[in-house]
C-alpha positions in Angstrom: 129.2 36.6 -134.3 128.1 40.1 -133.4 127.6 39.0 -129.7 131.3 37.6 -129.8 132.6 40.8 -131.2 130.8 43.1 -128.5 132.3 40.7 -125.8 135.7 41.0 -127.2 135.3 44.8 -127.4 134.3 45.0 -123.8 137.3 42.7 -122.8 139.6 45.3 -124.7 137.8 48.1 -123.1 138.6 46.8 -119.6 142.1 45.7 -120.4 142.9 49.3 -121.5 141.4 50.6 -118.2 143.5 48.2 -116.3 146.7 49.1 -118.3 146.0 52.8 -117.9 145.6 52.3 -114.1 149.1 50.7 -114.1 150.7 53.2 -116.2 149.3 56.4 -114.6 150.4 54.9 -111.2 153.8 53.9 -112.4 154.7 57.0 -114.5 152.2 59.8 -113.6 149.4 60.8 -115.8 151.3 63.7 -117.6 154.2 61.4 -118.7 151.9 58.5 -119.8 151.1 58.4 -123.5 148.3 56.2 -125.2 151.1 54.4 -127.0 152.3 53.4 -123.5 148.7 52.3 -122.4 148.5 50.3 -125.7 151.6 48.5 -125.2 150.7 47.5 -121.6 147.4 46.4 -122.7 149.0 44.3 -125.6 146.8 46.3 -128.3 147.4 48.7 -131.1 147.1 52.5 -130.7 144.2 52.2 -133.2 142.4 50.0 -130.6 142.9 52.5 -127.9 141.4 55.4 -130.2 138.5 53.1 -130.9 137.5 53.1 -127.4 138.7 56.7 -126.5 139.2 59.7 -128.4 142.1 60.9 -126.0 143.9 60.6 -122.8 141.3 62.8 -121.2 138.5 60.5 -122.2 140.6 57.6 -120.9 141.3 59.1 -117.7 137.5 60.1 -117.2 136.5 56.4 -117.8 139.1 55.1 -115.3 137.9 57.4 -112.7 134.2 56.5 -113.5 134.9 52.9 -113.1 136.9 53.4 -109.9 134.1 55.6 -108.2 131.0 53.8 -109.6 130.3 52.3 -106.0 130.3 55.9 -104.5 127.7 57.0 -107.0 125.6 54.1 -106.3 125.9 54.8 -102.5 124.7 58.2 -103.0 121.5 57.1 -104.9 120.8 54.3 -102.4 121.0 57.0 -99.5 118.8 59.6 -101.3 115.5 58.7 -99.1 117.4 58.8 -95.8 119.0 62.1 -96.7 115.6 63.8 -96.1 114.2 61.7 -93.1 117.6 62.0 -91.0 120.0 64.0 -93.0 122.8 64.1 -90.2 122.6 60.3 -89.8 122.7 59.9 -93.7 125.9 62.2 -93.7 127.5 60.1 -90.9 126.6 56.9 -92.9 127.9 58.4 -96.1 131.1 59.4 -94.6 131.5 55.8 -92.9 130.8 53.9 -96.0 133.0 56.0 -98.2 136.0 55.3 -95.8 135.1 51.6 -95.8 134.9 51.5 -99.7 138.4 53.1 -99.8 139.8 50.5 -97.5 138.5 47.6 -99.2 138.2 48.4 -102.8 141.8 48.1 -104.5 140.5 50.3 -107.5 139.6 53.3 -105.3 142.8 53.0 -103.4 144.9 53.1 -106.7 142.8 55.8 -108.0 143.2 57.9 -105.1 147.0 57.4 -105.1 147.1 58.5 -108.8 144.9 61.5 -108.0 146.9 62.6 -105.0 150.4 61.5 -106.0 150.6 60.8 -109.8 148.6 63.8 -111.3 150.3 66.9 -112.3 147.6 69.5 -111.5 148.5 72.3 -114.2 146.8 73.9 -117.3 148.1 71.3 -119.7 145.9 68.5 -118.1 142.4 69.4 -119.2 140.8 66.6 -117.8 140.9 68.4 -114.4 138.1 70.7 -115.7 135.8 67.5 -115.6 137.3 66.5 -112.2 136.3 69.9 -110.8 132.8 69.5 -111.9 132.7 66.1 -110.2 133.8 67.8 -107.0 131.2 70.4 -107.2 128.5 67.9 -107.7 129.7 65.9 -104.5 130.0 69.0 -102.5 126.4 70.1 -103.5 125.1 66.8 -102.3 126.9 67.4 -99.0 125.4 70.9 -98.7 121.9 69.8 -99.5 121.9 67.4 -96.6 123.2 70.0 -94.1 120.6 72.4 -95.5 117.9 69.6 -94.8 119.2 69.3 -91.2 118.8 73.0 -90.8 115.2 73.0 -92.1 114.4 70.0 -89.7 115.9 71.8 -86.6 118.6 69.3 -86.1 121.0 72.2 -86.5 120.5 75.8 -85.6 119.0 78.1 -88.2 122.4 80.2 -88.5 124.4 77.0 -89.1 126.7 77.6 -92.0 126.1 74.8 -94.5 128.7 76.0 -96.9 131.4 75.8 -94.5 130.1 72.5 -92.9 130.1 71.1 -96.4 133.8 72.1 -96.8 134.7 70.8 -93.6 133.4 67.3 -94.1 134.9 67.2 -97.5 138.2 68.2 -96.2 138.0 65.8 -93.2 137.2 62.9 -95.6 140.0 63.6 -98.2 142.4 64.3 -95.4 141.8 60.9 -93.7 142.0 59.2 -97.1 145.3 61.0 -98.0 147.0 60.4 -94.8 145.8 56.6 -94.5 147.3 55.9 -98.1 150.6 57.3 -96.8 150.8 54.7 -94.2 147.8 52.3 -94.7 149.5 49.7 -92.0 149.0 52.3 -89.2 145.4 51.3 -88.6 142.6 49.2 -90.0 140.6 52.2 -91.9 137.7 49.9 -92.5 137.2 48.9 -88.8 137.7 52.4 -87.7 135.4 54.1 -90.1 132.3 54.1 -87.9 134.2 55.8 -85.2 135.8 58.3 -87.4 132.5 59.2 -89.1 130.6 59.4 -85.6 133.5 61.7 -84.2 133.1 64.2 -86.9 129.3 64.2 -86.8 129.5 64.6 -82.9 131.6 67.6 -83.4 129.0 69.1 -85.9 126.1 68.4 -83.8 127.9 69.8 -80.6 129.5 72.8 -82.2 128.1 73.6 -85.7 129.9 76.3 -87.6 127.6 79.3 -87.6 127.6 82.8 -89.3 
């Protein structure tokens, strides 16, 4: 009986995340209430509060579910980050683009983040979003620093600027592709797009 209760609770948890995804996408994060999410999931508000203390926690769980494959990808590539850091960065860039192109949850989450999130002081969950961003950026810079230490990039290469450039390139590609996804096959072009960026880094790394 206990096992069945746990299974039902897990089903409700994912039903709430699915409902939140739909409501945030349709209404925008700021204008979506927990009552909207509960109604969309077909449960009471009490059921929502049993799983999530507030909208901030719900949003964080939704984002964590969507981007779990990216976290796993970073962990899988930890070893190659030291043996060939630039190749690791290229593979990371390529695989993230493929994930976005092929994973509906990631596409929807990026759409919500780009177009349905009002980034103002009333939305406190963006504090956690900034922390996640810093963690991601730190991983990129560590790999650029490793490339410098190995001699793959010049000693005066600016890993801080390279980190920001790669992040901006990735986010820019995703943002523009989501505006017009039929323009080209992102998954098919991901290897070439990643190779093009890293070729520029190798040929003309930012220095100083």
